[in-house]
Every structure is written in structure tokens, then in C-alpha cells.
C-alpha positions as CSV (number, residue, x, y, z in Angstrom):
1,M,79.8,171.6,95.7
2,S,77.7,171.6,98.8
3,V,77.2,174.2,101.5
4,S,77.3,173.3,105.2
5,S,74.3,173.9,107.4
6,P,74.5,177.0,109.6
7,S,73.1,175.0,112.5
8,A,76.1,172.7,112.5
9,T,78.2,175.3,114.2
10,A,75.4,177.1,116.2
11,S,77.2,176.5,119.5
12,Q,80.2,178.6,118.5
13,P,80.4,182.3,119.6
14,P,79.5,184.8,116.9
15,S,82.2,186.4,114.8
16,P,83.3,189.8,115.9
17,D,82.8,191.0,112.3
18,I,79.1,190.5,112.6
19,Q,78.6,194.1,113.7
20,Q,80.4,195.3,110.6
21,L,78.0,193.2,108.5
22,V,75.0,194.6,110.5
23,G,76.2,198.1,109.7
24,L,76.6,197.2,106.0
25,L,73.1,195.8,105.9
26,G,71.8,198.9,107.7
27,S,73.2,201.1,105.0
28,L,71.9,198.8,102.3
29,M,68.2,199.7,102.7
30,P,68.6,203.4,101.8
31,L,70.6,202.4,98.8
32,L,67.9,200.0,97.7
33,L,65.2,202.6,98.2
34,R,67.2,205.1,96.2
35,F,67.5,202.5,93.3
36,Q,63.8,201.8,93.4
37,S,62.9,205.5,93.5
38,Q,64.9,206.0,90.3
39,T,62.6,203.4,88.6
40,F,59.3,204.2,90.3
41,Q,57.5,207.3,91.3
42,P,58.6,208.4,94.8
43,Q,55.0,208.7,96.1
44,T,54.3,205.2,95.0
45,L,57.3,203.9,96.9
46,E,56.9,205.8,100.1
47,Q,53.3,205.0,100.9
48,P,53.6,201.2,100.9
49,F,56.8,201.4,102.9
50,Q,55.2,203.7,105.5
51,T,52.1,201.4,105.7
52,M,54.3,198.3,106.1
53,Q,56.4,200.0,108.7
54,G,53.4,201.1,110.7
55,N,51.8,197.6,110.5
56,F,55.1,196.1,111.6
57,Q,55.4,198.5,114.6
58,S,51.8,197.8,115.6
59,N,52.5,194.0,115.5
60,L,55.7,194.5,117.5
61,Q,53.8,196.4,120.2
62,G,51.0,193.9,120.4
63,N,52.9,190.7,120.1
64,F,56.5,191.2,121.3
65,A,58.3,192.4,124.4
66,A,60.4,195.6,124.5
67,P,63.4,195.8,122.2
68,N,66.2,193.4,123.2
69,P,69.8,193.9,122.0
70,A,70.6,190.2,122.3
71,L,67.5,189.2,120.3
72,D,68.3,191.9,117.7
73,R,71.9,190.6,117.4
74,Q,70.6,187.0,117.0
75,A,68.0,188.1,114.4
76,A,70.8,190.0,112.5
77,E,73.0,186.9,112.6
78,N,70.2,184.7,111.4
79,L,69.4,187.1,108.6
80,I,73.0,187.4,107.5
81,G,73.5,183.6,107.7
82,D,70.4,183.0,105.6
83,M,71.5,185.6,103.0
84,I,75.0,184.0,102.8
85,A,73.6,180.5,102.6
86,E,71.2,181.4,99.8
87,S,74.0,183.2,97.9
88,L,76.2,180.1,98.3
89,R,73.4,177.8,97.0
90,T,72.8,180.1,94.0
91,L,76.5,180.3,93.2
92,S,77.0,176.6,93.6
93,T,74.1,175.8,91.3
94,Y,75.3,178.4,88.8
95,L,78.8,177.1,88.7
96,E,77.8,173.5,88.5
97,T,75.6,174.3,85.5
98,N,77.9,176.8,83.7
99,A,81.6,176.4,84.7
100,G,82.1,173.6,82.1
101,L,80.3,175.6,79.4
102,H,82.0,179.0,79.7
103,A,85.7,179.7,79.9
104,G,86.8,181.5,83.0
105,L,83.9,180.5,85.3
106,E,85.8,177.5,86.6
107,S,88.2,180.0,88.3
108,C,85.3,181.0,90.6
109,V,84.8,177.5,92.0
110,P,87.7,177.7,94.6
111,I,86.4,181.1,95.7
112,V,82.9,179.8,96.4
113,T,84.4,176.7,98.1
114,Q,86.5,178.9,100.4
115,A,83.4,181.1,101.1
116,A,81.5,177.9,102.1
117,H,84.3,177.0,104.5
118,R,84.3,180.5,106.0
119,F,80.5,180.3,106.3
120,A,80.8,176.9,108.1
121,A,83.3,178.5,110.5
122,R,80.8,181.3,111.1
123,D,83.2,183.9,109.7
124,Y,80.3,185.7,108.0
125,A,82.3,188.8,107.1
126,E,84.9,186.8,105.1
127,A,82.2,184.6,103.5
128,F,80.3,187.7,102.4
129,N,83.5,189.2,101.0
130,L,84.3,186.0,99.1
131,I,80.8,185.9,97.7
132,W,81.2,189.6,96.6
133,L,84.5,188.7,94.9
134,T,82.8,185.8,93.1
135,Y,80.0,188.0,91.8
136,R,82.6,190.6,90.7
137,A,84.6,187.9,88.9
138,I,81.5,186.6,87.1
139,E,80.7,190.1,85.9
140,T,84.2,190.6,84.7
141,I,83.9,187.3,82.7
142,R,80.5,188.2,81.5
143,A,81.8,191.6,80.2
144,A,84.0,189.6,77.8
145,D,81.1,187.2,76.8
146,P,77.6,188.7,77.5
147,R,76.0,185.3,76.5
148,I,77.0,183.9,79.8
149,P,73.9,183.9,82.0
150,L,73.5,185.8,85.3
151,P,73.9,183.9,88.5
152,R,70.3,184.7,89.5
153,A,69.1,182.7,86.5
154,A,70.3,179.6,88.4
155,S,68.4,180.8,91.5
156,D,65.2,181.5,89.5
157,Q,65.2,177.9,88.1
158,T,65.5,176.3,91.6
159,S,63.6,178.5,93.9
160,S,59.9,178.3,94.7
161,S,57.6,181.2,95.0
162,I,56.2,182.4,98.4
163,H,52.5,182.2,98.8
């Protein structure tokens, strides 16, 4: 199963659901910080984030023009597109490796295929929803057989580290 390139449909106008996704992503950061704070000491978490945020703002002031809503929207679309593309690659690799080995996983293949089609059509909200449904289905199947690996195991095997 292959995933189309996001640049293949770059000339199409953005989906109206993109703002909904931007809102979801905006609310995701506090949730992630809360999860991390349950694992780590709050002081340990806050200091690096504040330092990183200060460095980022300094770089923005020194290297970029004033905030631009059109650029912000394009950056959000690119971020969402990259996240969806990476999730599709992970799920594709995972299902290619595991669907024939574990009962039930083959039922996820049509969902991921449909998500890839929605992604190619730049319907990011529906692609994101279908990816979520796939992860939910995989967890349901894994609940019955915990020996089934996590999808991120497929991603870990194929991704390279950032240096």
C-alpha cells in the first residue's frame, strides 16, 4: 500500500476542516505537557520548555517578519500534512508486516487505504479521523491478543534518528 505525495495536490485550495485540525493540535500541547508532568518533575519540564520558547521567540524576532496569518495557516497545513503522511507510512508498513500474521489486522487495510485517498484529496480532517479509527481498531485487536506489536514498532524499524 503506498501513500500519495502531498505535493501532488498542492495547487488545490485547503480543506475548510483545516481550522478544526489546527484547533485540535493547539489543544494537544497542554495535554502532552500534562502527560509528561505526570512522569517527570514539573520543574524539570517547565525550565527546558521556557528556555526553548524564549530561544524560539528570539530567533523569530531576529530572523522573521511580523506574524502573518497566511504563513501561519500554511505552516499548520504543512505540519498536519506531514503528521498524517508519517502516520500513513507507519500504518502501511505495520499492516504490510503484520496483517497476514495476526487475525483481525487485515480489517484495518481498507481504512488506511481510504485515509490515503482522503489525504491525497487534501481532506485532512477525514484522513486524520480514519487514522484515529485505525489506531483504535488496532488497540481493540491487541486487547484480545497482547502479543500483537504496536504500530510504532514498525516506525521504529524504518525511521532514522535526527542528528
